C-alpha positions as CSV (number, residue, x, y, z in Angstrom):
1,M,0.0,-0.3,-0.4
2,S,1.1,3.1,-1.1
3,T,3.0,5.4,2.2
4,Q,1.9,8.3,0.0
5,P,-1.1,10.7,2.5
6,V,-4.6,11.5,1.7
7,V,-5.1,14.8,1.6
8,A,-8.2,16.5,2.8
9,A,-8.5,20.5,1.5
10,V,-9.8,22.2,4.6
11,D,-11.8,25.9,4.4
12,G,-13.6,25.7,7.4
13,S,-17.3,25.3,5.7
14,D,-19.5,22.7,5.9
15,D,-18.6,21.3,2.6
16,S,-14.9,20.8,3.7
17,L,-16.2,19.3,6.9
18,R,-18.2,16.8,5.2
19,A,-14.7,15.9,3.2
20,L,-12.7,15.8,6.3
21,E,-15.1,13.0,7.0
22,W,-15.0,11.1,3.8
23,A,-10.4,11.3,3.7
24,V,-10.6,10.0,7.0
25,D,-12.1,7.3,6.0
26,A,-10.2,7.0,3.1
27,A,-7.1,7.0,4.7
28,R,-8.4,4.3,7.0
29,R,-9.2,1.8,4.5
30,R,-5.7,2.8,2.3
31,A,-3.9,2.1,5.7
32,A,-2.1,5.8,5.2
33,P,-1.7,8.9,6.8
34,L,-4.0,11.7,6.8
35,R,-3.2,15.4,5.8
36,V,-5.2,18.2,6.4
37,V,-4.3,21.4,4.2
38,H,-6.1,24.8,4.8
39,V,-5.0,27.2,1.8
40,R,-4.7,31.0,3.2
41,Q,-5.4,33.4,0.4
42,Y,-4.2,37.2,1.8
43,A,-3.3,39.9,0.2
44,A,-0.3,39.5,-1.2
45,W,-1.4,36.8,-2.8
46,G,-4.6,39.4,-4.4
47,Q,-6.1,42.3,-5.3
48,P,-5.1,44.8,-2.3
49,E,-9.1,46.2,-3.1
50,V,-10.1,42.7,-2.5
51,L,-8.6,41.2,0.8
52,A,-6.4,43.5,2.5
53,A,-5.8,41.3,5.6
54,G,-2.5,40.0,6.4
55,P,-1.6,36.1,6.9
56,P,-2.1,35.0,10.7
57,A,0.8,33.8,12.5
58,P,1.8,30.1,11.2
59,E,0.6,28.4,14.4
60,E,-2.6,30.0,14.4
61,D,-5.2,28.8,12.0
62,P,-8.9,28.9,13.3
63,V,-10.0,26.3,10.0
64,L,-7.3,24.0,11.1
65,D,-8.2,24.2,14.9
66,L,-11.7,23.8,14.0
67,A,-10.6,20.1,12.0
68,R,-8.4,19.6,15.0
69,V,-11.1,19.8,17.9
70,R,-13.6,17.8,14.8
71,L,-10.9,14.8,15.1
72,A,-9.9,15.1,19.0
73,G,-10.6,11.9,20.9
74,R,-11.8,9.8,18.0
75,T,-10.3,6.1,18.0
76,G,-8.8,4.9,15.2
77,L,-7.8,7.5,13.7
78,P,-4.8,6.7,10.8
79,A,-1.5,9.1,11.3
80,V,-2.9,13.1,10.8
81,D,-0.8,16.1,10.3
82,F,-2.3,19.8,9.9
83,V,-0.8,22.2,7.0
84,A,-1.4,25.7,6.4
85,L,-0.1,27.1,3.1
86,D,-0.6,30.5,1.7
87,G,-1.7,31.2,-1.8
88,A,-4.5,30.7,-4.6
89,P,-6.1,28.0,-3.6
90,G,-6.9,27.1,-7.3
91,A,-3.0,27.1,-8.2
92,L,-1.6,25.1,-4.8
93,L,-4.4,22.9,-4.0
94,P,-3.8,20.7,-7.7
95,E,0.2,20.5,-6.9
96,L,-1.0,18.9,-3.5
97,G,-1.9,16.3,-6.2
98,A,1.8,15.3,-6.6
99,T,2.7,14.2,-3.2
100,A,-0.8,12.1,-2.4
101,Q,-2.6,9.1,-3.1
102,L,-5.9,10.7,-3.1
103,L,-7.1,14.4,-3.2
104,V,-10.2,15.2,-1.3
105,L,-12.9,18.2,-1.3
106,G,-16.0,19.7,-0.8
107,S,-18.1,20.5,-4.1
108,R,-18.0,24.5,-3.0
109,G,-15.9,25.9,-0.2
110,R,-16.7,29.1,1.8
111,G,-17.4,31.9,-1.0
112,G,-19.5,31.9,-4.6
113,F,-22.8,32.4,-4.7
114,A,-25.2,30.0,-3.0
115,S,-26.7,28.0,-6.0
116,L,-23.2,27.5,-7.7
117,L,-23.1,23.7,-7.8
118,L,-19.1,23.1,-8.3
119,G,-16.5,25.7,-6.5
120,S,-13.7,27.1,-8.7
121,N,-10.8,25.4,-6.7
122,S,-13.0,22.0,-6.8
123,L,-13.2,22.5,-10.2
124,A,-9.5,23.2,-10.6
125,A,-8.3,20.5,-8.6
126,A,-10.4,17.6,-10.6
127,R,-9.1,19.3,-13.9
128,D,-5.2,19.6,-12.9
129,A,-4.0,17.3,-10.0
130,E,-1.8,14.8,-10.6
131,C,-3.4,12.3,-8.4
132,P,-7.2,11.3,-8.4
133,V,-9.0,13.7,-6.6
134,V,-13.0,12.9,-4.9
135,V,-15.0,15.4,-4.9
136,V,-17.5,15.5,-1.8
137,P,-21.1,17.1,-3.2
138,R,-24.1,19.3,-0.5
139,P,-26.1,16.5,0.9
140,G,-29.8,16.0,-1.3
141,R,-28.5,16.4,-4.4
142,G,-28.8,14.4,-7.7
143,P,-31.5,12.2,-9.1
144,E,-34.9,12.1,-6.6
145,T,-35.7,8.8,-7.1
146,G,-37.8,8.7,-3.4
147,T,-35.9,5.8,-2.1
148,D,-34.7,5.6,1.6
149,T,-32.3,2.8,1.0
150,P,-29.2,4.3,2.7
151,A,-26.1,5.7,0.7
152,G,-24.0,3.0,-1.0
153,T,-26.2,0.8,-1.0
154,D,-28.7,-1.1,-2.6
155,K,-31.0,-4.1,-1.8
156,D,-27.4,-6.2,-3.2
157,G,-25.1,-4.0,-0.4
158,P,-22.6,-2.0,-1.5
159,F,-21.6,-1.0,-4.9
160,V,-19.3,1.6,-6.5
161,V,-20.1,3.1,-10.4
162,V,-17.6,3.8,-13.1
163,G,-18.1,4.8,-16.8
164,L,-16.6,3.2,-19.4
165,N,-16.2,4.6,-22.9
166,V,-15.4,0.9,-24.9
167,D,-14.0,2.8,-27.8
168,S,-11.4,4.8,-25.8
169,P,-11.2,2.9,-22.6
170,D,-8.6,4.1,-19.8
171,E,-6.9,1.8,-17.4
172,A,-6.3,3.9,-14.8
173,T,-9.8,4.5,-14.4
174,L,-11.0,1.1,-14.2
175,A,-8.0,0.6,-12.2
176,H,-9.2,3.1,-9.4
177,A,-12.6,1.9,-9.7
178,F,-11.9,-1.7,-9.2
179,D,-9.6,-0.6,-5.9
180,E,-11.9,1.2,-4.7
181,A,-14.7,-1.8,-5.0
182,A,-12.2,-4.0,-3.3
183,L,-11.2,-1.5,0.1
184,R,-14.5,-1.2,0.7
185,D,-15.6,-4.7,0.0
186,A,-18.1,-3.5,-3.1
187,R,-20.0,-4.5,-5.9
188,L,-19.0,-2.7,-9.0
189,R,-21.6,-1.3,-11.5
190,I,-19.9,-0.3,-15.3
191,V,-21.3,1.7,-17.1
192,A,-21.3,1.7,-20.7
193,A,-23.3,3.8,-22.8
194,Y,-23.8,3.6,-26.6
195,P,-25.4,6.8,-28.6
196,W,-28.8,6.2,-29.9
197,P,-30.5,6.7,-31.7
198,P,-27.6,6.8,-34.5
199,Q,-26.8,10.7,-35.7
200,T,-26.5,10.4,-39.9
201,W,-25.8,13.7,-42.1
202,M,-26.6,13.1,-45.9
203,L,-25.5,15.8,-48.2
204,P,-28.1,16.1,-51.2
205,G,-28.3,13.3,-54.0
206,E,-26.3,10.9,-51.1
207,M,-28.2,7.6,-50.2
208,P,-29.5,7.0,-46.6
209,A,-27.0,4.6,-44.7
210,P,-28.0,1.7,-44.0
211,Q,-30.6,0.6,-41.2
212,I,-28.2,0.3,-37.6
213,D,-29.9,-2.9,-35.6
214,Q,-30.0,-1.8,-32.3
215,G,-29.2,-5.2,-30.7
216,A,-26.3,-5.7,-32.8
217,V,-24.5,-2.4,-31.3
218,E,-25.4,-3.8,-27.8
219,H,-24.5,-6.7,-28.0
220,E,-20.9,-4.9,-29.4
221,S,-20.6,-2.8,-26.9
222,R,-21.0,-5.5,-24.2
223,T,-18.2,-7.7,-26.0
224,L,-16.1,-5.0,-26.3
225,A,-16.9,-4.4,-22.4
226,R,-15.9,-7.3,-21.3
227,G,-12.8,-7.6,-23.4
228,C,-11.9,-4.0,-21.4
229,L,-12.5,-5.6,-17.8
230,A,-10.5,-8.8,-18.3
231,P,-7.5,-7.8,-16.9
232,H,-8.9,-5.7,-13.6
233,R,-11.1,-8.7,-13.4
234,E,-7.9,-10.8,-13.1
235,R,-6.2,-8.6,-10.5
236,H,-8.9,-8.2,-8.4
237,P,-10.9,-11.8,-8.8
238,G,-13.2,-10.7,-5.3
239,V,-14.9,-8.1,-7.3
240,V,-18.2,-9.0,-8.5
241,A,-18.3,-6.4,-11.6
242,E,-22.0,-6.3,-13.5
243,I,-21.4,-4.1,-16.6
244,L,-25.1,-1.8,-17.7
245,V,-25.0,-1.6,-21.5
246,L,-27.3,1.4,-21.9
247,P,-28.4,3.5,-25.0
248,G,-27.8,7.6,-24.8
249,D,-26.7,10.3,-22.6
250,A,-23.4,8.7,-20.6
251,A,-23.5,11.7,-18.1
252,G,-27.9,10.8,-18.0
253,H,-26.4,7.2,-17.2
254,L,-23.8,8.1,-14.2
255,V,-26.2,10.4,-12.9
256,A,-28.7,7.8,-12.3
257,A,-26.2,5.4,-11.2
258,S,-25.0,7.7,-8.7
259,E,-28.2,7.5,-6.3
260,N,-27.0,5.0,-3.5
261,A,-23.8,4.3,-4.8
262,E,-20.5,4.8,-2.5
263,L,-18.3,6.5,-5.5
264,V,-19.2,7.1,-8.6
265,V,-15.4,6.8,-10.5
266,V,-14.9,9.0,-14.4
267,G,-12.4,9.7,-16.0
268,R,-10.0,12.8,-17.3
269,H,-9.0,13.3,-21.1
270,R,-5.9,13.0,-22.0
271,R,-4.2,16.3,-23.7
272,R,-3.9,15.8,-27.0
273,L,-1.4,17.5,-29.7
274,L,-3.6,20.2,-30.7
275,A,-5.6,20.3,-27.3
276,P,-2.2,20.7,-24.8
277,A,-4.0,21.4,-22.0
278,R,-5.8,19.5,-19.4
279,M,-9.5,19.3,-19.8
280,M,-12.2,17.3,-17.8
281,G,-14.3,16.1,-20.8
282,S,-18.1,17.1,-21.0
283,V,-19.4,13.9,-19.0
284,T,-17.2,14.2,-16.1
285,Q,-18.3,18.0,-15.8
286,A,-21.8,17.0,-15.6
287,V,-21.2,14.1,-13.7
288,L,-19.2,16.5,-10.9
289,L,-22.1,19.1,-11.0
290,H,-25.1,16.9,-11.0
291,A,-24.6,13.4,-9.2
292,A,-26.1,12.2,-6.1
293,G,-22.6,11.3,-4.0
294,P,-18.9,11.6,-4.0
295,V,-16.9,11.5,-7.5
296,A,-13.3,10.7,-8.1
297,V,-12.3,12.0,-11.1
298,V,-9.1,10.3,-12.2
299,P,-6.5,11.2,-14.0
300,P,-5.3,9.5,-17.8
301,A,-2.4,6.8,-17.0
302,P,1.1,8.3,-18.8
303,P,0.8,7.3,-22.5
304,E,3.4,4.3,-23.5
305,E,6.2,5.6,-25.2
């Protein structure tokens, strides 16, 4: 097991304290240390007319004091250290991923509008960090099904959800999903969506394309999905993995599947020659905005030489 810490970013908000609780559990499951970090944005890093206060003394940090009080007296805690950093959170938080095995944040912090679904710092970390980033949303978000099932379970027990693009599978995303399912003794639901109905475009005078059989498309998608999962099933023989091959919008299916899931795992786009900037993709961003439970955004596996 990696000795790199699980990092929880806190700012004193209720969202960040929920993320702290999730990080404590994640560190326990991994037998990893926990690092609680508060990035303090002060005048030297911002515009003077926006924030004129100076930083407190290094040993004085009310946000970290709040986290200490929240964790005090608990049994079975992993090794915990508390770190205060001064700077721009949107820049420093992603950098923490270089020395962490997991970075955990709330969906939004103390700033922004009350109706904001995802804060800019959480978005920057999910997009730019070198390690997987877990964003913990506020309660009550996601599809309204009217069920009273506890989060992370259904009639067959706890489960983790992962999105799979059978045309371009990302091994890092699948590996992280299987690892999480194994750590939680949970089943794994693989959502493989295919576009339907197919979009066809014809120029004047062109013949219409041959009719596409939906059953054949679904069968081919399932076959490709099984091939993608084979090495991961071999590595985690104890994980029960079920494939859901569904027509239509991948983001919508993942958000629906997030109801009562312990975690939804999605990938991040690999950099391309003509698009070198890091990007999350529309499906990942939609899941971050609307999923009912925590979402793990996994950076892509390094390209083979």
